[in-house]
N, C-alpha and C positions, 0 to 999 in steps of 0.2 A: 537691038541695045539700049543701055544707059548711060548717062552722064554722073561723074562722080566729082564733087569741088572736094578740095582738102584746103586744111591749114593747122598748120605745125604755129602751137603757140607755149609762151608759159604762162600757166594763172599760178596769182596766189591763192596759199590755204591758208585761210587765214587763223590763227592759234589763240589770239587776243587782240585788243586794239591795236598794239603795238608793236605786236611779230606777228608774219607771216613766212612762211617757205613756199620755196620754185617748187610745183608741180607741172612737168612735160604733159602738152596734151593736146589733142589732133579731133579739131572738129571736122564730121566728115557730111556732108548733103549728097543724096542720088537719088535720081529723077526719078527711078521706079520705087521708090519711098516718099514721097514728093509731100507728104502733111510732116516727116521727120525732120531731125538734127539728131548726129548723134555723136555721141564726144565720148572719146576713151581717154584716159590718164590711167599716164605710169607713174604708179605710184614703189615704183622697189619691192612692190610684191611678185610670186613668184606669175601671177596674171593680170594684164589689166583692166583697172576699175571702168566698164562700159552704161554709157546713160543715155537711154531716148527720149527724148520730149518733143514737143511742138514746135516747128519752127517759127508759126507764127508769135506763140509767147516770147523768142529769143526776140525775134522782132521789136515787138511790144515790150522788153523790158533793156531795151537800149534807148526808149525815151519816155518809158513810166514803169512806173512797180507795178506788174501782173504777177497770178498765178496764186494756187493756196493749194495745199498738199504736198507732195511730194519735192516739187518741183515751183522755187519763186525767183524772178528775177527784177533785180532793178538797177539804175544808173546812179551813181554819184560821183562826186567830185573833190576826196579830199587832198591838198594840198595843189591846189592847181591840176589835179593829172583826172581825166577820165577815165573813170572803170565802171564796169558793168558785172553786178553783184550777182553770183546765183548760190541759191540755195538750196542743199539736197536734202532730202531726210529718205531713208532708210529704215526697217528695220536693222538694219547693223550697224546704224549710227546716223551723224548727222554731218553735212561740209557745208560752210561756210567758203566758196573760191572768189575772185575778184581779176578781171581778163582785164585789157587794154581797152578800152572802149574802137578805138580807132581798127584797130585789127579786128575784133570782131565783127563790126557794121563795114566794113572793108570785103569782109571772107561772106554777109548777108549778101550786100547786095551784089557781090558773083554769082550767089543762087538765088537772086531774085532775076537776074537776066539770064539766067537758063530756066525758069519757072514763076514766070511770073506769078504773083495772088492771085488766087481763082481760078486761073489753070490747071490747079496741080490732077485736078480727075481725069483730063485728058493723057498723062502719066502714068496711070493704073495699071492700064492694060485689061480693065474688065470688058471692052464688047470684045476681045481677042479671045475671054478666058467666057463669055458666054455663047459667042459664035460655034467653039469648043463643044458645049456642053449643047446646044441646041443639035449640033450635028452628031452627037454622038445618043440624042434622044432619039433621031427619025432614024439612024441607023436600030437602035432596040425596037420601033413601031415594026419593021419586018417580023421581026420572032413572031412564031406564033404566043401566046398569051402575054403581048406586048413588051414592057422593058423589063418584068423580071424575069429569072429563071423559073419553068416548072414548077419546079418545087417546094417554090418561094412566091407563088404566086398569094396577092392578099385576097382574101378571104370575102366572097360575093357581101355587098355594103358595107364594106371596112369604106 
């Protein structure tokens, strides 16, 4: 079983330095995908737009500019309002979004309590998957010819 930490909030899609429009969004963090954050934007189209990127990028971006390429994050404080800017770049276009820093920080804090930094690997379930593979492999050794079906056995010396 895994834990999900979600937060609905309204972001501002920046159209120009003087104008932005509200965009409802959902921040989602899942312990079965512990390195990532998922953001879904409800932009009035047939399907919402989703982005997935590193939780570490968002954590760092609350304090200082970071990221390059498709996702960049940085803090800003226009007119005394604490915001986190998120710039997204895709083949379909670019978007600059502003999120209220206190709401993003509070949500991130909840994710960090659920999975502290450095403990992400324990939540991946790699040991369980490897144990299942080893169990399958040990069962394969019982078949004549090893793990391959008789008609697919590797050539000698391969």
